N, CA, C and O atoms as CSV, one atom per row, in Angstrom:
chain,resi,resn,atom,element,x,y,z
A,1,UNK,N,N,-21.508,7.765,-20.522
A,1,UNK,CA,C,-20.434,7.342,-20.048
A,1,UNK,C,C,-18.946,7.918,-20.672
A,1,UNK,O,O,-18.283,8.748,-20.050
A,2,UNK,N,N,-18.647,7.524,-21.597
A,2,UNK,CA,C,-17.915,7.904,-22.888
A,2,UNK,C,C,-17.265,8.111,-22.237
A,2,UNK,O,O,-16.454,7.446,-21.593
A,3,UNK,N,N,-17.670,9.707,-22.331
A,3,UNK,CA,C,-17.351,10.685,-22.014
A,3,UNK,C,C,-16.411,10.720,-21.047
A,3,UNK,O,O,-15.194,10.716,-21.237
A,4,UNK,N,N,-16.956,10.755,-20.042
A,4,UNK,CA,C,-16.457,10.309,-19.147
A,4,UNK,C,C,-15.354,9.537,-18.270
A,4,UNK,O,O,-14.818,9.791,-17.191
A,5,UNK,N,N,-15.236,8.423,-19.250
A,5,UNK,CA,C,-14.320,7.607,-19.338
A,5,UNK,C,C,-12.917,7.327,-19.751
A,5,UNK,O,O,-11.943,6.722,-19.303
A,6,UNK,N,N,-13.419,8.436,-21.403
A,6,UNK,CA,C,-12.054,9.031,-22.361
A,6,UNK,C,C,-11.119,10.153,-21.068
A,6,UNK,O,O,-10.010,10.546,-20.707
A,7,UNK,N,N,-12.349,10.212,-20.853
A,7,UNK,CA,C,-11.491,11.269,-19.710
A,7,UNK,C,C,-10.167,10.920,-18.538
A,7,UNK,O,O,-9.076,11.446,-18.319
A,8,UNK,N,N,-10.791,9.952,-18.051
A,8,UNK,CA,C,-10.308,9.018,-17.247
A,8,UNK,C,C,-9.361,8.302,-17.409
A,8,UNK,O,O,-9.034,7.631,-16.430
A,9,UNK,N,N,-8.812,8.202,-18.269
A,9,UNK,CA,C,-7.954,7.267,-19.595
A,9,UNK,C,C,-6.897,8.447,-19.765
A,9,UNK,O,O,-5.686,8.426,-19.545
A,10,UNK,N,N,-7.778,9.573,-20.260
A,10,UNK,CA,C,-6.471,10.678,-20.782
A,10,UNK,C,C,-5.723,11.375,-19.410
A,10,UNK,O,O,-4.669,12.009,-19.448
A,11,UNK,N,N,-6.511,11.103,-18.229
A,11,UNK,CA,C,-6.379,11.738,-16.903
A,11,UNK,C,C,-4.755,11.385,-16.326
A,11,UNK,O,O,-3.899,12.117,-15.829
A,12,UNK,N,N,-4.789,9.206,-16.796
A,12,UNK,CA,C,-4.267,8.573,-16.615
A,12,UNK,C,C,-3.063,7.973,-17.843
A,12,UNK,O,O,-2.252,7.064,-17.664
A,13,UNK,N,N,-3.198,8.551,-18.722
A,13,UNK,CA,C,-2.500,8.392,-19.640
A,13,UNK,C,C,-0.993,10.169,-19.197
A,13,UNK,O,O,0.231,10.258,-19.299
A,14,UNK,N,N,-1.762,10.847,-18.883
A,14,UNK,CA,C,-1.109,12.124,-18.228
A,14,UNK,C,C,-0.163,11.807,-17.089
A,14,UNK,O,O,1.005,12.180,-17.197
A,15,UNK,N,N,-0.533,11.195,-16.074
A,15,UNK,CA,C,0.033,10.979,-14.980
A,15,UNK,C,C,1.217,9.600,-15.406
A,15,UNK,O,O,2.377,9.935,-15.166
A,16,UNK,N,N,1.117,8.575,-15.815
A,16,UNK,CA,C,2.064,7.563,-16.238
A,16,UNK,C,C,3.259,8.015,-17.383
A,16,UNK,O,O,4.446,7.691,-17.424
A,17,UNK,N,N,2.577,8.768,-18.161
A,17,UNK,CA,C,3.684,9.823,-19.120
A,17,UNK,C,C,4.785,11.076,-17.796
A,17,UNK,O,O,5.995,11.151,-17.579
A,18,UNK,N,N,3.719,11.747,-17.289
A,18,UNK,CA,C,4.403,12.523,-15.649
A,18,UNK,C,C,5.777,11.732,-14.934
A,18,UNK,O,O,6.943,12.124,-14.965
A,19,UNK,N,N,5.217,10.468,-14.274
A,19,UNK,CA,C,6.443,9.576,-14.044
A,19,UNK,C,C,7.769,8.900,-15.220
A,19,UNK,O,O,8.876,8.474,-14.889
A,20,UNK,N,N,7.353,8.966,-16.226
A,20,UNK,CA,C,8.389,8.605,-17.205
A,20,UNK,C,C,9.160,9.926,-17.025
A,20,UNK,O,O,10.256,10.311,-16.619
A,21,UNK,N,N,8.041,10.411,-17.528
A,21,UNK,CA,C,9.602,12.068,-18.324
A,21,UNK,C,C,10.119,12.321,-16.512
A,21,UNK,O,O,11.175,12.946,-16.413
A,22,UNK,N,N,9.574,11.964,-15.389
A,22,UNK,CA,C,10.353,12.182,-14.014
A,22,UNK,C,C,11.344,11.545,-14.120
A,22,UNK,O,O,12.440,12.069,-13.921
A,23,UNK,N,N,11.193,10.021,-14.522
A,23,UNK,CA,C,12.286,9.046,-14.084
A,23,UNK,C,C,13.342,9.164,-15.553
A,23,UNK,O,O,14.362,8.505,-15.756
A,24,UNK,N,N,12.741,10.185,-16.430
A,24,UNK,CA,C,14.443,9.846,-17.178
A,24,UNK,C,C,14.910,11.820,-16.636
A,24,UNK,O,O,15.232,12.721,-17.410
A,25,UNK,N,N,14.803,11.880,-15.475
A,25,UNK,CA,C,15.690,13.237,-15.019
A,25,UNK,C,C,17.252,13.190,-14.892
A,25,UNK,O,O,18.053,14.115,-14.753
A,26,UNK,N,N,17.465,11.703,-14.990
A,26,UNK,CA,C,19.013,11.358,-14.847
A,26,UNK,C,C,19.441,10.917,-13.162
A,26,UNK,O,O,20.312,10.169,-12.719
A,27,UNK,N,N,18.432,11.725,-12.525
A,27,UNK,CA,C,18.858,10.952,-10.692
A,27,UNK,C,C,17.349,9.583,-10.225
A,27,UNK,O,O,16.157,9.315,-10.369
A,28,UNK,N,N,18.869,9.081,-9.510
A,28,UNK,CA,C,17.846,7.905,-9.253
A,28,UNK,C,C,16.738,8.483,-8.423
A,28,UNK,O,O,16.646,9.565,-7.842
A,29,UNK,N,N,15.695,7.180,-8.559
A,29,UNK,CA,C,14.540,7.415,-8.091
A,29,UNK,C,C,14.815,6.825,-6.130
A,29,UNK,O,O,15.571,6.077,-5.511
A,30,UNK,N,N,13.783,7.643,-5.876
A,30,UNK,CA,C,13.765,7.454,-4.439
A,30,UNK,C,C,13.361,6.329,-3.663
A,30,UNK,O,O,13.748,5.206,-3.988
A,31,UNK,N,N,12.939,6.431,-3.096
A,31,UNK,CA,C,12.046,5.144,-2.856
A,31,UNK,C,C,10.892,5.942,-2.410
A,31,UNK,O,O,10.421,5.964,-3.547
A,32,UNK,N,N,10.079,6.581,-1.766
A,32,UNK,CA,C,8.726,7.443,-2.359
A,32,UNK,C,C,8.386,7.528,-3.782
A,32,UNK,O,O,7.294,7.966,-4.146
A,33,UNK,N,N,9.053,7.227,-4.387
A,33,UNK,CA,C,9.403,7.349,-6.458
A,33,UNK,C,C,8.550,6.074,-7.780
A,33,UNK,O,O,7.933,5.828,-8.816
A,34,UNK,N,N,9.596,5.490,-5.903
A,34,UNK,CA,C,9.681,4.232,-6.625
A,34,UNK,C,C,7.944,3.841,-5.840
A,34,UNK,O,O,6.883,4.294,-6.267
A,35,UNK,N,N,8.039,3.279,-5.119
A,35,UNK,CA,C,6.359,3.186,-3.909
A,35,UNK,C,C,5.214,3.608,-4.630
A,35,UNK,O,O,4.150,2.992,-4.671
A,36,UNK,N,N,5.494,4.789,-5.254
A,36,UNK,CA,C,4.280,5.514,-5.825
A,36,UNK,C,C,4.369,4.651,-7.512
A,36,UNK,O,O,3.382,3.949,-7.734
A,37,UNK,N,N,5.325,4.674,-8.510
A,37,UNK,CA,C,4.995,4.486,-8.557
A,37,UNK,C,C,5.129,1.948,-9.775
A,37,UNK,O,O,5.375,1.267,-10.771
A,38,UNK,N,N,4.614,2.056,-8.103
A,38,UNK,CA,C,4.926,0.480,-8.998
A,38,UNK,C,C,3.384,0.477,-7.940
A,38,UNK,O,O,2.937,-0.613,-8.296
A,39,UNK,N,N,2.287,1.053,-6.836
A,39,UNK,CA,C,0.840,1.563,-6.779
A,39,UNK,C,C,0.402,1.763,-8.011
A,39,UNK,O,O,-0.462,1.102,-8.587
A,40,UNK,N,N,1.384,3.278,-8.690
A,40,UNK,CA,C,0.151,3.337,-9.423
A,40,UNK,C,C,0.370,2.043,-10.675
A,40,UNK,O,O,-0.698,1.841,-11.252
A,41,UNK,N,N,1.126,1.459,-11.012
A,41,UNK,CA,C,1.139,0.358,-11.726
A,41,UNK,C,C,0.443,-0.757,-11.886
A,41,UNK,O,O,-0.230,-1.237,-12.798
A,42,UNK,N,N,0.927,-1.267,-10.149
A,42,UNK,CA,C,-0.604,-1.983,-9.483
A,42,UNK,C,C,-1.781,-1.996,-9.297
A,42,UNK,O,O,-2.570,-2.940,-9.328
A,43,UNK,N,N,-2.021,-0.348,-8.986
A,43,UNK,CA,C,-3.233,-0.630,-9.029
A,43,UNK,C,C,-4.056,-0.342,-10.543
A,43,UNK,O,O,-5.267,-0.425,-10.745
A,44,UNK,N,N,-3.451,-0.140,-11.084
A,44,UNK,CA,C,-3.914,0.710,-12.435
A,44,UNK,C,C,-4.224,-0.506,-13.253
A,44,UNK,O,O,-4.504,-0.197,-14.411
A,45,UNK,N,N,-4.260,-1.729,-13.025
A,45,UNK,CA,C,-3.714,-3.035,-13.836
A,45,UNK,C,C,-4.700,-3.788,-12.829
A,45,UNK,O,O,-5.556,-4.553,-13.272
A,46,UNK,N,N,-4.503,-3.466,-10.989
A,46,UNK,CA,C,-5.332,-4.256,-11.059
A,46,UNK,C,C,-7.219,-3.557,-10.991
A,46,UNK,O,O,-8.286,-4.162,-10.896
A,47,UNK,N,N,-6.873,-1.945,-11.102
A,47,UNK,CA,C,-8.138,-1.433,-11.659
A,47,UNK,C,C,-8.335,-1.696,-12.725
A,47,UNK,O,O,-9.336,-2.381,-12.514
A,48,UNK,N,N,-8.155,-1.746,-14.253
A,48,UNK,CA,C,-8.215,-2.206,-15.558
A,48,UNK,C,C,-8.706,-3.713,-14.969
A,48,UNK,O,O,-9.907,-3.621,-14.717
A,49,UNK,N,N,-8.377,-4.599,-14.767
A,49,UNK,CA,C,-9.267,-6.115,-14.452
A,49,UNK,C,C,-10.691,-6.396,-14.514
A,49,UNK,O,O,-11.425,-7.121,-15.187
A,50,UNK,N,N,-10.918,-4.867,-12.784
A,50,UNK,CA,C,-11.317,-4.811,-12.132
A,50,UNK,C,C,-12.780,-4.037,-12.546
A,50,UNK,O,O,-13.919,-4.408,-12.260
A,51,UNK,N,N,-12.380,-2.895,-13.280
A,51,UNK,CA,C,-13.303,-2.796,-14.978
A,51,UNK,C,C,-13.884,-3.262,-16.378
A,51,UNK,O,O,-14.569,-2.924,-17.343
A,52,UNK,N,N,-12.824,-4.687,-15.583
A,52,UNK,CA,C,-13.616,-5.025,-17.588
A,52,UNK,C,C,-14.102,-5.942,-17.292
A,52,UNK,O,O,-14.296,-6.633,-18.292
A,53,UNK,N,N,-14.705,-6.742,-15.749
A,53,UNK,CA,C,-15.601,-7.130,-15.120
A,53,UNK,C,C,-16.718,-6.547,-14.837
A,53,UNK,O,O,-17.462,-7.040,-13.989
A,54,UNK,N,N,-17.186,-4.842,-15.810
A,54,UNK,CA,C,-18.429,-4.375,-14.859
A,54,UNK,C,C,-18.860,-4.040,-16.386
A,54,UNK,O,O,-19.962,-3.869,-16.906
A,55,UNK,N,N,-17.067,-4.009,-17.064
A,55,UNK,CA,C,-17.641,-3.659,-18.579
A,55,UNK,C,C,-16.826,-1.955,-18.420
A,55,UNK,O,O,-17.393,-1.449,-19.388
A,56,UNK,N,N,-16.212,-1.177,-18.044
A,56,UNK,CA,C,-15.302,0.118,-17.925
A,56,UNK,C,C,-14.031,-0.200,-17.338
A,56,UNK,O,O,-13.537,0.126,-16.258
A,57,UNK,N,N,-13.605,-0.917,-18.297
A,57,UNK,CA,C,-11.872,-1.080,-18.178
A,57,UNK,C,C,-10.454,0.176,-17.949
A,57,UNK,O,O,-9.340,0.134,-17.428
A,58,UNK,N,N,-11.267,1.207,-18.660
A,58,UNK,CA,C,-10.101,2.084,-18.734
A,58,UNK,C,C,-10.759,3.367,-17.269
A,58,UNK,O,O,-10.015,4.159,-16.691
A,59,UNK,N,N,-12.226,3.215,-17.005
A,59,UNK,CA,C,-12.015,3.622,-16.023
A,59,UNK,C,C,-11.334,3.078,-14.213
A,59,UNK,O,O,-10.815,3.482,-13.172
A,60,UNK,N,N,-11.952,1.685,-15.073
A,60,UNK,CA,C,-11.039,0.945,-13.199
A,60,UNK,C,C,-9.701,1.242,-12.895
A,60,UNK,O,O,-9.003,1.341,-11.886
A,61,UNK,N,N,-9.556,1.373,-14.389
A,61,UNK,CA,C,-7.568,1.722,-14.225
A,61,UNK,C,C,-7.413,3.111,-13.835
A,61,UNK,O,O,-6.793,3.432,-12.821
A,62,UNK,N,N,-8.073,4.105,-14.775
A,62,UNK,CA,C,-7.913,5.668,-14.278
A,62,UNK,C,C,-7.694,5.033,-12.318
A,62,UNK,O,O,-6.699,4.963,-11.597
A,63,UNK,N,N,-8.707,4.798,-12.160
A,63,UNK,CA,C,-9.334,4.943,-10.854
A,63,UNK,C,C,-8.289,4.458,-9.972
A,63,UNK,O,O,-7.593,5.039,-9.140
A,64,UNK,N,N,-8.365,2.936,-10.458
A,64,UNK,CA,C,-7.290,2.531,-9.830
A,64,UNK,C,C,-5.575,3.003,-9.309
A,64,UNK,O,O,-4.939,3.200,-8.273
A,65,UNK,N,N,-5.381,3.015,-10.838
A,65,UNK,CA,C,-4.091,4.389,-10.961
A,65,UNK,C,C,-3.545,5.040,-9.856
A,65,UNK,O,O,-2.401,4.937,-9.413
A,66,UNK,N,N,-5.095,6.179,-9.185
A,66,UNK,CA,C,-4.650,7.108,-8.862
A,66,UNK,C,C,-4.953,6.452,-7.256
A,66,UNK,O,O,-4.637,7.087,-6.249
A,67,UNK,N,N,-5.320,5.694,-7.223
A,67,UNK,CA,C,-5.774,4.957,-5.537
A,67,UNK,C,C,-4.086,3.828,-5.396
A,67,UNK,O,O,-3.703,3.331,-4.337
A,68,UNK,N,N,-3.656,3.738,-6.211
A,68,UNK,CA,C,-2.385,2.427,-6.096
A,68,UNK,C,C,-1.831,4.375,-5.371
A,68,UNK,O,O,-1.975,4.852,-4.246
A,69,UNK,N,N,-1.256,4.940,-6.562
A,69,UNK,CA,C,-0.196,6.312,-6.934
A,69,UNK,C,C,-0.428,7.133,-5.452
A,69,UNK,O,O,0.417,7.943,-5.070
A,70,UNK,N,N,-1.834,6.802,-4.545
A,70,UNK,CA,C,-1.911,7.620,-3.512
A,70,UNK,C,C,-1.518,6.361,-2.385
A,70,UNK,O,O,-0.977,6.778,-1.361
A,71,UNK,N,N,-1.748,4.765,-2.476
A,71,UNK,CA,C,-0.734,4.513,-1.203
A,71,UNK,C,C,0.207,3.698,-1.127
A,71,UNK,O,O,0.437,2.742,-0.386
A,72,UNK,N,N,0.947,4.358,-2.311
A,72,UNK,CA,C,2.388,3.710,-2.676
A,72,UNK,C,C,3.522,4.775,-2.330
A,72,UNK,O,O,4.696,4.599,-2.006
A,73,UNK,N,N,2.583,6.246,-2.554
A,73,UNK,CA,C,2.944,7.259,-2.154
A,73,UNK,C,C,3.529,7.133,-0.550
A,73,UNK,O,O,4.630,7.150,0.001
A,74,UNK,N,N,1.899,6.978,-0.099
A,74,UNK,CA,C,1.756,7.051,1.790
A,74,UNK,C,C,2.779,5.771,2.131
A,74,UNK,O,O,3.533,5.997,3.077
A,75,UNK,N,N,2.892,4.667,1.600
A,75,UNK,CA,C,4.168,3.526,1.894
A,75,UNK,C,C,5.402,4.474,1.484
A,75,UNK,O,O,6.172,4.805,2.385
A,76,UNK,N,N,5.576,4.817,0.496
A,76,UNK,CA,C,7.432,4.519,0.010
A,76,UNK,C,C,7.771,5.904,1.062
A,76,UNK,O,O,8.771,5.835,1.776
A,77,UNK,N,N,7.037,6.938,1.103
A,77,UNK,CA,C,6.495,7.936,2.121
A,77,UNK,C,C,7.478,7.882,3.841
A,77,UNK,O,O,8.277,8.576,4.470
A,78,UNK,N,N,6.596,6.309,3.991
A,78,UNK,CA,C,7.070,5.815,5.421
A,78,UNK,C,C,8.763,5.323,5.199
A,78,UNK,O,O,9.833,5.469,5.789
A,79,UNK,N,N,8.258,4.675,3.993
A,79,UNK,CA,C,10.000,4.209,4.465
A,79,UNK,C,C,10.754,5.060,4.216
A,79,UNK,O,O,11.533,5.369,5.117
A,80,UNK,N,N,10.836,5.763,2.952
A,80,UNK,CA,C,11.794,6.869,3.021
A,80,UNK,C,C,12.211,7.870,4.299
A,80,UNK,O,O,13.208,8.588,4.227
A,81,UNK,N,N,11.537,7.846,5.212
A,81,UNK,CA,C,11.066,8.707,6.599
A,81,UNK,C,C,11.567,8.113,7.158
A,81,UNK,O,O,11.940,8.781,8.122
A,82,UNK,N,N,12.018,6.783,7.272
A,82,UNK,CA,C,12.404,5.125,7.762
A,82,UNK,C,C,13.579,5.047,7.814
A,82,UNK,O,O,14.131,4.762,8.876
A,83,UNK,N,N,14.556,5.378,6.206
A,83,UNK,CA,C,16.310,5.688,6.158
A,83,UNK,C,C,16.602,6.606,6.162
A,83,UNK,O,O,17.795,6.680,6.457
A,84,UNK,N,N,15.999,7.843,5.916
A,84,UNK,CA,C,16.763,9.120,6.598
A,84,UNK,C,C,16.934,8.970,8.082
A,84,UNK,O,O,18.032,9.076,8.628
A,85,UNK,N,N,15.187,8.580,9.073
A,85,UNK,CA,C,15.601,8.164,10.998
A,85,UNK,C,C,17.268,6.969,10.662
A,85,UNK,O,O,18.156,7.822,10.676
A,86,UNK,N,N,17.673,6.186,10.517
A,86,UNK,CA,C,18.450,4.797,9.895
A,86,UNK,C,C,19.539,5.767,9.721
A,86,UNK,O,O,20.099,5.773,10.817
A,87,UNK,N,N,20.258,6.739,8.804
A,87,UNK,CA,C,21.156,7.888,8.406
A,87,UNK,C,C,21.008,8.086,8.901
A,87,UNK,O,O,20.107,7.259,9.040
A,88,UNK,N,N,20.919,9.001,10.327
A,88,UNK,CA,C,21.292,10.134,11.222
A,88,UNK,C,C,21.556,8.781,12.465
A,88,UNK,O,O,22.588,8.200,12.801
A,89,UNK,N,N,20.550,8.677,12.782
A,89,UNK,CA,C,21.110,7.341,13.565
A,89,UNK,C,C,22.724,6.966,13.755
A,89,UNK,O,O,23.465,7.108,14.728
A,90,UNK,N,N,23.026,6.272,12.038
A,90,UNK,CA,C,24.701,5.681,11.710
A,90,UNK,C,C,25.384,6.574,11.827
A,90,UNK,O,O,26.447,6.372,12.414
A,91,UNK,N,N,25.110,7.824,11.372
A,91,UNK,CA,C,25.959,9.133,11.650
A,91,UNK,C,C,25.592,9.664,12.782
A,91,UNK,O,O,24.574,10.337,12.618
A,92,UNK,N,N,25.835,9.663,13.479
A,92,UNK,CA,C,25.790,10.025,15.662
A,92,UNK,C,C,26.643,8.758,16.153
A,92,UNK,O,O,27.761,8.973,16.621
A,93,UNK,N,N,26.034,7.116,16.040
A,93,UNK,CA,C,26.942,5.898,16.074
A,93,UNK,C,C,28.659,6.418,16.101
A,93,UNK,O,O,29.497,6.616,16.981
A,94,UNK,N,N,28.594,6.526,14.104
A,94,UNK,CA,C,30.114,6.769,14.102
A,94,UNK,C,C,30.393,8.178,15.252
A,94,UNK,O,O,31.032,8.149,16.304
A,95,UNK,N,N,29.752,9.226,14.687
A,95,UNK,CA,C,30.362,10.102,15.432
A,95,UNK,C,C,31.209,10.258,17.163
A,95,UNK,O,O,32.192,10.784,17.686
A,96,UNK,N,N,30.451,9.707,17.381
A,96,UNK,CA,C,30.622,8.988,18.867
A,96,UNK,C,C,32.089,7.991,18.979
A,96,UNK,O,O,33.178,7.944,19.550
A,97,UNK,N,N,31.456,7.451,18.250
A,97,UNK,CA,C,32.625,5.771,17.924
A,97,UNK,C,C,34.618,6.937,17.790
A,97,UNK,O,O,35.664,6.807,18.426
A,98,UNK,N,N,34.183,7.963,16.603
A,98,UNK,CA,C,34.971,8.531,16.610
A,98,UNK,C,C,35.602,8.878,18.068
A,98,UNK,O,O,36.515,8.227,18.575
A,99,UNK,N,N,35.193,9.614,18.455
A,99,UNK,CA,C,35.170,10.297,20.198
A,99,UNK,C,C,35.835,9.554,21.135
A,99,UNK,O,O,36.715,9.783,21.964
A,100,UNK,N,N,34.933,8.231,20.657
A,100,UNK,CA,C,36.136,7.439,21.905
A,100,UNK,C,C,36.907,7.598,21.692
A,100,UNK,O,O,37.549,8.117,22.605
A,101,UNK,N,N,37.934,7.291,19.947
A,101,UNK,CA,C,38.375,6.956,19.941
A,101,UNK,C,C,39.560,7.857,20.246
A,101,UNK,O,O,40.673,7.599,20.705
A,102,UNK,N,N,39.038,8.898,19.887
A,102,UNK,CA,C,40.020,10.097,20.238
A,102,UNK,C,C,40.252,10.486,21.920
A,102,UNK,O,O,41.079,11.340,22.240
A,103,UNK,N,N,39.708,10.006,22.587
A,103,UNK,CA,C,39.097,9.596,24.232
A,103,UNK,C,C,40.851,8.791,24.217
A,103,UNK,O,O,41.977,9.118,24.594
A,104,UNK,N,N,40.207,7.596,23.539
A,104,UNK,CA,C,41.162,6.313,24.120
A,104,UNK,C,C,42.784,6.800,23.750
A,104,UNK,O,O,43.654,6.309,24.469
A,105,UNK,N,N,43.268,7.853,22.530
A,105,UNK,CA,C,44.725,8.703,22.192
A,105,UNK,C,C,44.605,9.084,23.698
A,105,UNK,O,O,44.472,8.094,24.417
A,106,UNK,N,N,44.616,9.844,24.110
A,106,UNK,CA,C,44.483,11.137,25.387
A,106,UNK,C,C,44.946,10.434,26.619
A,106,UNK,O,O,45.842,10.665,27.431
A,107,UNK,N,N,43.889,9.341,26.471
A,107,UNK,CA,C,44.138,8.527,27.595
A,107,UNK,C,C,45.628,7.828,27.792
A,107,UNK,O,O,46.296,7.536,28.784
A,108,UNK,N,N,45.839,7.691,26.219
A,108,UNK,CA,C,46.830,6.407,26.662
A,108,UNK,C,C,48.210,7.995,26.620
A,108,UNK,O,O,49.145,8.156,27.405
A,109,UNK,N,N,47.779,8.971,25.328
A,109,UNK,CA,C,48.691,9.737,25.714
A,109,UNK,C,C,48.859,10.208,27.347
A,109,UNK,O,O,49.916,10.774,27.626
A,110,UNK,N,N,47.698,9.965,28.617
A,110,UNK,CA,C,48.705,10.775,29.731
A,110,UNK,C,C,49.331,9.667,30.285
A,110,UNK,O,O,50.463,9.733,30.765
A,111,UNK,N,N,48.449,8.322,30.237
A,111,UNK,CA,C,49.291,7.218,30.969
A,111,UNK,C,C,50.936,7.039,30.578
A,111,UNK,O,O,51.753,6.451,31.286
A,112,UNK,N,N,51.280,7.840,28.975
A,112,UNK,CA,C,52.733,7.668,29.090
A,112,UNK,C,C,53.560,8.918,29.436
A,112,UNK,O,O,54.766,9.082,29.625
A,113,UNK,N,N,52.995,9.356,29.446
A,113,UNK,CA,C,53.034,11.141,30.503
A,113,UNK,C,C,53.349,11.303,31.788
A,113,UNK,O,O,54.052,11.937,32.574
A,114,UNK,N,N,52.432,10.357,31.665
A,114,UNK,CA,C,52.181,10.251,33.617
A,114,UNK,C,C,54.056,9.231,33.884
A,114,UNK,O,O,54.869,9.716,34.671
A,115,UNK,N,N,54.530,7.358,32.783
A,115,UNK,CA,C,55.340,7.240,33.039
A,115,UNK,C,C,56.301,7.671,33.023
A,115,UNK,O,O,57.160,7.274,33.811
A,116,UNK,N,N,56.542,8.628,32.147
A,116,UNK,CA,C,57.450,9.710,32.111
A,116,UNK,C,C,58.478,10.490,33.355
A,116,UNK,O,O,59.617,10.711,33.766
A,117,UNK,N,N,57.318,10.636,33.496
A,117,UNK,CA,C,58.010,11.390,35.102
A,117,UNK,C,C,58.002,10.880,36.303
A,117,UNK,O,O,58.496,11.504,37.242
């Protein structure tokens, strides 16, 4: 039982270190990465509390961290995909507004040409 617990702690520590190293890359974190990190931390904390109640806080933290990371990733992925769709929609709206403005100027120009003839 102790061997499994220490292995789970080692895995959890490796995951946390991976997030720390990724966070130091200099690039801002994406929504997906933020949600995964928050999910991992919340899951590990909750798992440690529950695990402490049954005598295995390390195992609880490792399991909770893994489950939290998975849930956080799924939520963050959905949020990031929504952000991408919103940016694409906004880009399309801006493009259409520029086209409308171009056509309005063209109509004004044609009106002026017609008045001078």
